[in-house]
C-alpha positions in Angstrom: 0.3 -0.2 0.1 1.2 3.5 -0.7 2.3 5.8 1.9 2.6 9.6 2.5 5.9 10.4 2.8 5.6 12.5 5.9 8.1 13.3 9.2 6.5 14.3 12.0 9.6 14.9 13.3 9.8 18.0 10.8 6.9 19.3 12.0 7.8 19.2 15.3 10.9 21.3 14.4 9.7 23.7 12.1 9.9 27.1 13.7 6.8 29.1 12.1 4.3 26.6 11.3 4.0 28.6 7.8 1.9 25.8 6.7 -0.9 27.2 8.8 0.0 30.4 9.4 0.1 31.9 6.5 -3.3 30.1 5.1 -5.6 32.3 3.7 -8.9 30.9 4.7 -7.9 30.4 8.0 -6.7 32.6 11.1 -4.0 30.7 13.1 -0.7 31.9 15.0 2.2 29.9 15.2 0.9 28.2 18.6 -2.4 27.4 17.4 -1.1 26.3 14.4 1.4 23.9 16.2 -1.8 22.9 18.4 -4.0 21.8 15.5 -1.0 20.2 13.4 0.0 17.6 16.0 -3.6 17.2 16.5 -3.7 16.0 12.8 -0.6 14.3 12.9 -1.9 12.1 16.1 -4.9 11.0 13.7 -7.0 13.6 16.5 -9.7 15.3 15.4 -9.0 19.5 14.4 -11.2 22.5 13.4 -8.8 22.8 10.5 -10.0 19.6 9.1 -13.3 21.0 8.4 -12.4 24.4 7.5 -9.8 23.9 5.3 -10.9 25.0 1.6 -8.5 22.5 -0.1 -7.0 25.4 -2.0 -3.6 23.3 -1.9 -1.1 26.3 -0.6 0.1 24.6 2.8 2.3 22.4 0.1 3.8 25.3 -0.8 3.9 27.3 3.0 5.9 24.0 4.2 9.5 24.4 3.5 10.8 21.2 5.3 9.4 19.0 1.8 6.9 17.4 4.2 3.2 17.6 3.1 1.2 19.3 4.9 -1.8 18.8 2.6 -1.9 15.8 2.1 -1.5 14.8 5.1 -4.8 16.5 5.9 -6.5 15.2 3.0 -5.7 11.6 4.6 -7.2 12.9 7.4 -10.7 14.2 6.3 -11.0 10.7 4.2 -10.0 8.7 7.3 -12.8 10.5 9.5 -15.7 11.1 6.6 -15.2 14.6 6.8 -16.5 15.8 3.2 -14.9 19.0 2.1 -17.6 19.2 -0.5 -21.1 17.7 -1.1 -21.0 13.9 -1.3 -23.0 13.9 -4.6 -20.2 15.5 -6.0 -17.8 13.8 -5.4 -19.7 10.6 -6.3 -19.9 12.3 -9.9 -16.3 12.9 -10.0 -15.4 9.3 -9.3 -18.0 7.6 -11.4 -16.9 10.5 -14.3 -13.6 9.8 -14.5 -13.5 6.1 -13.7 -11.4 4.4 -16.8 -13.2 2.8 -19.2 -11.1 2.6 -22.2 -12.3 6.2 -23.6 -9.8 8.2 -24.7 -7.5 9.3 -27.8 -4.3 9.0 -28.8 -2.9 11.2 -31.6 0.5 9.7 -33.6 2.7 9.9 -30.3 6.1 10.1 -30.6 8.7 10.3 -27.8 8.1 13.9 -27.1 4.1 14.6 -26.2 1.4 16.7 -25.4 -1.0 16.1 -22.3 -4.4 17.3 -22.7 -5.5 15.3 -19.5 -9.2 14.5 -20.4 -10.2 18.2 -20.9 -11.5 19.1 -24.1 -10.7 22.8 -24.6 -6.8 21.9 -24.6 -7.0 20.5 -28.4 -8.7 23.6 -29.4 -5.9 25.6 -27.4 -2.8 23.8 -29.1 -2.6 25.0 -32.7 -1.4 27.6 -34.8 2.3 28.6 -34.5 3.0 27.6 -31.0 2.7 24.0 -31.3 3.8 23.2 -34.9 5.4 19.6 -34.7 4.1 18.7 -31.9 0.2 19.4 -32.0 -0.4 15.9 -33.4 1.7 13.8 -30.9 -1.1 14.1 -27.9 -2.9 11.9 -25.1 -6.2 12.7 -23.9 -8.6 10.8 -21.9 -9.5 9.1 -18.3 -6.7 6.2 -19.0 -4.3 9.5 -18.7 -6.3 11.2 -16.0 -4.1 12.8 -13.3 -6.8 12.2 -10.7 -5.7 15.3 -8.6 -9.2 17.0 -8.4 -9.8 14.1 -5.6 -8.0 16.2 -3.4 -10.4 18.8 -3.2 -12.9 16.0 -2.2 -10.8 14.3 0.1 -10.8 10.8 -2.1 -7.1 10.1 -1.8 -7.7 6.2 -1.5 -9.0 7.1 -5.7 -5.4 8.8 -6.7 -3.4 6.2 -4.8 -5.8 3.2 -6.5 -6.0 5.1 -10.0 -2.5 6.8 -10.4 -0.1 4.4 -10.8 -2.1 3.2 -13.8 -1.9 6.2 -15.5 1.5 6.7 -15.0 2.2 3.1 -16.6 0.1 3.9 -19.2 1.7 7.1 -20.4 4.9 4.9 -20.2 3.5 2.1 -22.2 3.3 4.6 -24.7 7.1 5.4 -25.1 6.8 8.9 -24.0 10.1 10.3 -23.0 8.8 13.9 -22.5 5.1 15.0 -21.7 4.4 18.6 -22.0 1.1 18.9 -19.4 -1.3 21.6 -20.5 -2.8 21.0 -17.6 -1.3 22.8 -14.5 -2.6 19.9 -12.0 -0.9 17.2 -14.2 2.4 18.6 -13.7 1.6 18.9 -10.1 0.6 15.6 -9.9 3.8 14.3 -11.5 6.2 16.1 -9.7 4.6 16.0 -5.9 1.6 14.1 -5.3 3.2 11.0 -7.1 7.0 11.1 -5.2 5.0 12.0 -2.4 3.6 8.6 -1.9 7.1 7.2 -3.5 5.3 6.7 -7.3 8.4 6.7 -9.8 7.6 8.7 -12.8 9.5 7.0 -15.6 9.2 10.0 -18.0 10.4 13.4 -17.9 7.9 15.8 -17.8 7.5 19.7 -18.7 5.4 22.3 -18.0 3.5 24.4 -20.5 4.8 27.3 -19.7 8.5 26.4 -20.0 7.2 24.9 -23.3 5.3 28.6 -24.2 8.3 30.1 -23.1 10.9 28.1 -25.3 8.7 28.6 -28.4 8.2 32.0 -28.2 12.0 32.5 -28.0 12.0 30.9 -31.4 9.5 33.2 -32.9 11.0 36.4 -31.1 10.9 38.0 -34.6 7.6 37.6 -34.9 6.3 39.0 -31.9 5.0 42.8 -31.4 5.1 43.6 -28.2 1.6 44.1 -26.6 1.4 46.7 -23.8 -1.2 45.9 -22.2 -1.4 45.3 -18.0 -2.1 42.0 -16.8 -3.0 40.5 -13.7 -2.4 36.9 -13.8 -5.0 34.3 -12.0 -2.8 32.0 -10.2 -4.5 27.8 -9.5 -4.5 26.1 -6.6 -2.7 23.2 -8.6 0.1 25.6 -9.1 0.5 25.4 -5.2 2.4 21.7 -6.3 4.6 23.4 -8.5 5.5 26.8 -7.6 9.3 26.9 -9.5 7.5 27.1 -12.6 5.8 30.5 -11.6 8.9 32.8 -12.9 7.7 31.7 -16.3 5.0 33.5 -16.1 6.9 37.0 -15.7 9.6 35.6 -18.2 6.6 35.1 -20.9 4.9 38.5 -20.4 8.8 40.4 -20.3 9.1 38.4 -23.8 5.7 39.8 -25.1 5.8 43.2 -23.8 3.3 42.8 -21.1 3.3 44.5 -17.9 2.0 43.0 -14.6 0.6 44.9 -12.2 1.4 45.0 -8.7 -1.2 43.3 -6.1 -1.9 42.2 -3.2 -3.4 38.9 -4.3 0.0 37.6 -5.8 2.1 34.8 -5.8 2.4 33.0 -2.4 -0.6 35.7 -1.0 -2.7 34.7 -3.9 -6.5 34.0 -3.8 -8.2 31.1 -5.4 -10.8 30.9 -7.6 -13.2 30.1 -5.3 -15.3 27.6 -6.9 -14.6 24.6 -4.3 -15.0 26.9 -1.6 -18.6 27.7 -3.1 -19.0 23.9 -2.8 -17.9 23.3 0.1 -17.7 26.1 2.7 -21.0 28.1 1.2 -22.0 31.5 -1.4 -20.7 33.5 1.2 -17.5 32.7 1.6 -16.3 32.5 -1.4 -18.3 35.3 -2.8 -16.1 37.3 -0.3 -12.8 35.8 -1.7 -14.2 36.4 -5.4 -14.9 40.2 -4.5 -11.6 40.8 -3.0 -9.6 39.0 -5.5 -11.3 40.9 -8.7 -11.3 44.3 -6.6 -7.5 44.1 -6.5 -7.1 43.3 -10.2 -9.1 46.9 -10.5 -7.4 48.6 -8.3 -4.3 47.7 -9.5 -5.4 48.9 -13.4 -5.1 45.6 -14.7 -6.5 45.3 -18.3 -6.5 41.6 -18.9 -7.0 38.9 -16.1 -4.5 35.7 -17.4 -6.0 32.3 -16.4 -4.2 29.3 -16.3 -6.7 26.6 -15.2 -9.6 26.1 -17.0 -11.5 26.0 -13.9 -10.7 29.2 -12.9 -11.6 30.5 -16.5 -15.2 29.4 -15.9 -15.5 30.2 -12.3 -14.7 33.6 -12.7 -14.2 34.9 -16.3 -17.7 36.4 -16.8 -17.1 38.3 -13.7 -14.1 39.3 -14.7 -15.7 40.4 -17.7 -18.2 42.8 -15.8 -15.2 44.8 -14.1 -14.0 45.5 -17.1 -11.2 43.3 -17.7 -10.5 41.4 -20.3 -10.3 37.2 -19.4 -7.6 35.5 -21.5 -5.9 32.1 -21.1 -2.2 32.5 -21.5 -1.8 30.6 -24.6 -4.4 32.8 -26.2 -2.4 36.2 -25.1 0.7 34.2 -26.5 -1.2 33.9 -29.4 -1.8 37.5 -29.6 1.8 38.6 -29.2 2.3 36.8 -32.4 -0.7 37.9 -34.6 -2.4 34.5 -34.4 -5.1 35.4 -32.4 -7.2 38.9 -31.8 -7.9 40.8 -28.1 -11.0 39.2 -26.7 -14.1 42.0 -26.2 -15.7 42.8 -23.1 
């Protein structure tokens, strides 16, 4: 059975307890955080297990490499604590069950992962994807399953993820370019945390876009626009990819506005909060997030996660900003796409 690589001694030795103290949604001082984390380690009940909004951020806040969020998810499942309605979790479990419903392109050693998200094949077009667009995988057999972190179903991940990794490796793929931020986080954080070996290289699509834009630098026309970036919860599993956002913006002549809710301090789209903690808390989070973008003078809100786009894209537009996915933003810079309307 797969076991989480978590060392209680590291947690006890931690002097800051940042995993909980820095939480944007819970209010704990260092002493309270230490007490509650010790309860969680001991398998006791804690209000953290009930009030956690499953934003993944404590994984990033912990500098000990000790996976506090994965431990929280395990404890939630063990105690039957549901961060979201059971019906939604059941729907996801049934919908994502591997049943041979998958699509494989002309797969080469280097391939794109579309996870099982239908919009990705539509985005992976044009000059940015020349030479690789036909080499792809998509479907439940290749689905990273990280979504079950939001539903306290770590058992589903541990059951399905090893087979997903095996399915990809069997295709002879040596490098997998993950268009879903959550897939990259799964292969580089979640899988290693449980001792799962990933026998292929994974590349975040931010890095891929940056390298392609450098190849096409003579075709780039600086956009000269002000941008706010909506960082998704999934990127908390791979914070080292964040510099590529600024690298890309600098390359295409876009200017990232200075905000309060940025980097480690970013607010999630609050879609999962809406399901679990209710509309009042979710609406407050979204309001603060959007007001911060407007106050900072952003013209565009740039998205990474398709769910974030679906969750607050319309609300962004109503506040006078133009919502756009980062791939389409890059296409604008090389003249393949026009600016979205408001």
